[in-house]
N, C-alpha and C positions, 0 to 999 in steps of 0.2 A: 504494500500500500504506500503510495507516495504521500509526502507531507508538504503542504503549502507553507513556505517560509515567509510569505509576504507581510502579513500583519499579526503575527502571534503575540507580540508584546502589547499592542493596543487592545486586542481581544482579551488577553489575560488581565490587563489593567482594568478594563471595563467590568469584566465579570467579578474580579476581586473587589472593586469599589462598590458594586451593587450588593454583593454578599456582606461587606462591611457595613453598608448603610442599613441592610436588613437586620444584622446583628445589633447594631446600635438602636434601631427602632424597637427591638424586643424589650429594651430597658423601659421604654415609656408605654408601649402598647399592650404588654402582657403582664398580668398580675400574678404570675407563677414564678417565684423567686429563682429557681434553678435556670430558667430561660432568660432571666435578666442579667445573669453573671457575665456573659460575653460582652454585652453592651456596656456594663459597668467597667469592665477592664479597658474597653476602648475609651470611655470617658475619663477614667483615671490616667491613662496614657496621655490623653489630650491635655489634661491639667498639669501633668508632669513635664511635658515639653513646652510649657509656657503658654498654652492656648487659652488659659483662663484669664489672661490679662486683656485689657482693652474694653471698649464700650460693650454693654450687654446686647445692644441692638445688632452688633456685628457677630455675635456668637454663632448663629447658624451658618453664616458665610465662612467664617474661619474654621468651624468644625467640618464643613463640607470640603474645604481645601485640605484639611488634615486627613480626611477619609480618602480623598483622591490621591494624596501623597502616599498614604499607606498602601493603596492599591498599586501604585507605580513601583513602590519598593518591593511588594510581593511579586509583581510581574518580573522585576529584574532578578529576583532570587530564583524564580521558576525558570527563567531563561538559562541560568547556570545549571539547575537541576535537570533541565531538558536534555542536556548533553549526556547524562547518565542513563537516559531511557531510550530504548530502541525506537526508531521512527515507526509511527503508526500503532504503537503499543497502547497509548492512552488517548482518549478523545480530548480535543483541545479545550473544551469548556471545563473539564476536570482539573486541568492545570491552573485555571483561573480560580476555581474553588479552593484548590490546594494552597494557592498563594494567600488568599484571604484567611484561611484557617491557620496557616503557618505564621502569619504576622500576628494574628490574635493570640496564638499560643506563645509566641516569643514575648509579647507584651505581658502575658500572664506569668511567664517565667521571671521577667523583671519585677513585676508586682510581688511575686513570691519572695524574691530576694529582699526587697524593701521591707516586706512584712516580717521576714525572718529576723532582720536586724532590729526591727521595732518590737520584737518579742510578742507577736500576735499569733498564737498557735492556730486559732480557728481560721484566720485569713491565710496562713501559710498552707494549711491542709486543703482548703477550698481552692485557692488559686493554683496550688501544685497539681491537684487532680485535674482541674480544668486545663492547665497547660499540657499535661500528658495526653488528655483526650484530644485536644485540638491538634497537637503535633502528630499524634498517631493518625488521626483522620486526614491531616494534610499529607502525610506520607502515603496513605492508602490511595487518596485521590490522585496523587502524583504518579502512582504506579510503582513506587519503590518496593512494595510487597503486595501480595494478593491474598484474599481469603476465599477458600473454596468451601461453599456450604452444601454442595451437591455431592453425588457419588462420583468417584474418579473413573 
C-alpha cells in the first residue's frame, strides 16, 4: 500500500487539535469526574506555561492558540515516530489521535512530577494513572504495538 506524503503533518495537527479541544471540552460539558481529568490536565498545563496571564476576555483566544500549538507539537512528534512504523501499517487519522493522547499524557507526567514534589499523594496517583493510560493509548494508536482480541 502506498502512502501519500503530501500533507500528513497538517492532517495530524488538525486531528490532534480537534481531539485536544474535545478533551478540554469534557472538563466543562460532562459532570462525571473521571472524564474531566484530561481537560483539567490541559488547563493546568495552560496555566503552567503562563497562559493564565492577560485580560480575561482574551482567555478563549489564547487557550485556542495553546491547543493549536499542542496539536502542532504532537504532529511533529508523530512525524518522528512515523519513521519507526512501516508504510501503510496505520491509518493516518490514528497518528493524529496518537499525537493528541501523547501530548496529554506527557502533560500528565509533568503534573505528576509537580504533585510528587508538592507531597500530594492523591494527585500523584491520579495523574500517574492517567499519564500511563494516555501514553499507552497513544502508543497503540500509533501502531507501536497491537492487541489481538480474536482467535489467531
